[in-house]
N, C-alpha and C positions, 0 to 999 in steps of 0.2 A: 531834266537834272543836267544834262550834258552841257546845255547852254548855259546853265548857273557857273558850271566849271570854266567856261570860255570868258564869262563876265569878270570871274575873280582873279584869274590866272594872269594879271597883266602886273608890269612895274609900277603902273601909276595907281596910286591909292584909289579905291572904289568904296563910297560912302552908299550903304544900300538903307532905304527907308521901306520898312514894312508896314503897310498900312492898310485901311478899309475906308471904302467912300463914307460908310454911316458913322464913323467914329468921329468925335467933335475934336478930341485932341490931334488927330491926323490932319484934320482939315486946316487946324491952325498951323501945323507944320508946312503946308504947302508953299506960303511966300517965304518962310523960313529958308527952305531948301532952296528955293529960287535964288535968293540972296547968296547962298553957301556955292552954288554952283556959278554964278556970275563973279563972285570973289575969286574963287579957285582958278576959274578959266580952264585951259588945257592942261592944268599941274593935277587936277584929279577928276573923277567922274562921279557924278550924282545919280543913283539909280532908285527909282520907285518900284516896289513890288507889292501889287495888290494881293493880299493873304487871300480873298475870294477866288481869285483865279489862279492862284499858285498855292493851292492847300497842301499839295503834298511837300513842297519844299519849306512851306512855314512850318510844317509837322516835323520835318526832318531837322531843322534848325531850331526846334524847340521853341518857336515864337508864341509866347502866352500873351503878353501885354503889348498893347498897340499905344502908340507907333513904339516899332523896335528898331533901331539904330545898329548898323553894324559897318566896321570899316575893315577893308580885306586889302591886302598885298602882297603879290605873288602867290595866291592861293591860300594864304593864310589869315586867319581872323586875327586883327590887331586889337580891337575896342568893340565892345559891345554895351548897349544900355537901353531900356525901356523907358518910355516916357518922353514928353516934350523937352527939347533943348533950345537954347538960343543960339543965333548964327555965329556969334563971336567963338562961342565956345566949340562949336561944330568946325568952324574954320581953324582954329587953333588945334584942334585933334588931327584933323587931317593932315596940316602942315608939318606934323612931328613925322610923317611918313612919307612926304614929298621928297 
């Protein structure tokens, strides 16, 4: 959990993707998130978190649906939504916090 604090305590926005390898919607988000990361460059970070390997964290954040996407900045959650999103929407959302 302390590593999670280090991840989100940055002035650079962090887009978190809570996913599972067995989930089809999550698989569909992989190329979208690659595009988002490429478009944002060093202005933001995109981090994928496997809920199977990080069960306690997913539970603590009440991640129910997959994929669940969150944007953090300076340790504070700015946005959260479950379900697939398109690259342009995510890029626009993250840019609001750059």
